[in-house]
Each structure stands twice: as structure tokens, then as C-alpha cells.
N, C-alpha and C positions, 0 to 999 in steps of 0.2 A: 548453549543456543542452538538451535535444530541447523544444519549444514540446508535442507530444500526444505521450501513449505509444500504442499499439495495446495492447491488455488480452494480448498476445504478449509484446508489447514491458514494459509494467508488470513483467508475471508471473518475465521474466528478469531483468531490473533489479534487483528486492526480491527472488526469492528465494521466492514463493507460487503457489500454484497457481491457476486461473484458479476454482475454485469460491470461493478463499476470496475473491478478486476476488472475484465475483459476492455474496456473504454480505457483503461491505463497501459493495459498493453499498447492498443492500439495504437493510442497516441505517441507510445515513444519514452512514456512519463516512468515506465516500469519495464524490467525486461524479467522473459523468461527461456527456460530450457524443456526442449521434450527430451524423455527418456522412453521410450516408445512411444506409447498412444498417451500416454498424458504428460502433461505441461507442469511443468515445475520452479517453484520460484527459489532460485540463490538467496541465501538470507543475504546476503553484500547486496543483493539487488534490494531487500524489502531495508534496508539499513537506510538506503542510500535516499531511496524513497521517502522514509517515515522523516527524513533529515531535512529533505527538499520541505515539509509542510512548513508553512505559513506561522510563527511560533505565538503563542496566547496571550493577550494584551487583556488585563483587566479592566474592568470599564468602572469608573468613579462615578457616584450617583445612579446609575443604572441606565448607563442613554451612552451609547458606542462613540467613537468617535468619527467624527463624519469629516 
């Protein structure tokens, strides 16, 4: 596992766009660090964010629980 992700690497690895990444950073749901002018996301922060996502719940009969 990488120690740090650039925003581009995080976007590719987790399948989300940069706009969403910036929104996550602004809301505090994801933390980042600066190295010079570059913004990087520590692998631990990426892992915490991924683990905070809701679990997948398969539906029965093609309908979601309401």
C-alpha cells in the first residue's frame, strides 16, 4: 500500500472525481497534508474514509429496502 496518494492517484484508486475529493476535504470527512504546493492524502486517512462508507446490502427481488 502507498504511504501517500496524490489527488489524482486517490481519484483513480477510489473511483471518485476531484470535485468530490475537495468536498470531502472541506467537510472534514477526509484529511490531507501539504508537501510544498502539493496536496497529498495519507494512506491511513484514505483507509479510514473507505471504512466509513456504508456497507453494501444486496436487495431481494430487485427492490431496495424502504
